[in-house]
N, C-alpha and C positions, 0 to 999 in steps of 0.2 A: 502494500499501499504505500509506504514513503517513496519507494522508487518512483510509483505510479505520480505522486503528486510533486514529485521534484523534475520528473519530465515534462509533466504539462504547466510549470510554471519557466522550464527553461523555453519550451515551444514559443510561451508568452513573450520571452524576452527577444526571441527571434523577430515577433511581429511588430515590435513596437518600433513606433516612428520616432517620437520626441523625445526630448531629452528627459520629461519628466517621466514617460511613462517608461523610458529603460530602466531611471532611476528606482520606481515604482517596480517594477519587474526584479532587477535585482535584490530590494529588500525583500520582496517574497521568496524569494529562491534562498538567500539567504536564512531566513526564519526559519524555512523547511529544514535546511540543513542543518543549520545550529540546534533547532527542536531534535530533530533525530538523531545526531550524533550524542546531544548530552541528557535527552529524554525530559527537558524543563521547560518549563517556560521563560526562566531567565536566560537558558540557551538559545531560544528563539529570538528573543528581543536583540541579543546579542548580535546573532547572525543576521541579523533585520539591520541592525545599524553599518555591521561591516557591509554587508553586500549593497546597502543601498549609497553608501559613501564611496564604495568602491566603483560602483558604477557610475555615480556620478563625475568622480575624478577623470575616469577614462575617455569619459563622454566629452566633460569641459576641458581635456588637455590642450587644445590647441587653440580655447579661447572661441570656438563656433559654437551653437546652439542651433537645433532644430526646434522649431515652432509649428502649430497647426494654426491658420488666420479663419476666420469666420466662414470660408466655403470649404473648410475640411482640406485645405490643400496645405502641404507640409512644405516648409521652405527651412532654408539655412542661414543664419545671420548671426552679429558679434553678440554673445551673451550679456544681455543688459546690464549683468553686476559686476562685471569685469572693466 
């Protein structure tokens, strides 16, 4: 069951478009792995933090982020907080 949850979350990460969606998917995978490895809610929280932050750093490393406009189109622009 745990392997199935991790596989589904990994697939969701591959289909994510925007930086926020990828960060959320990374946090979800981290929570699943952390919870599976430690068997506790605390491990899931730590895994979510590590997965989300790691994915965020990987996505924004070049200073560019992906956004979705009001028509649903995805575009790349400089991260607004950098």
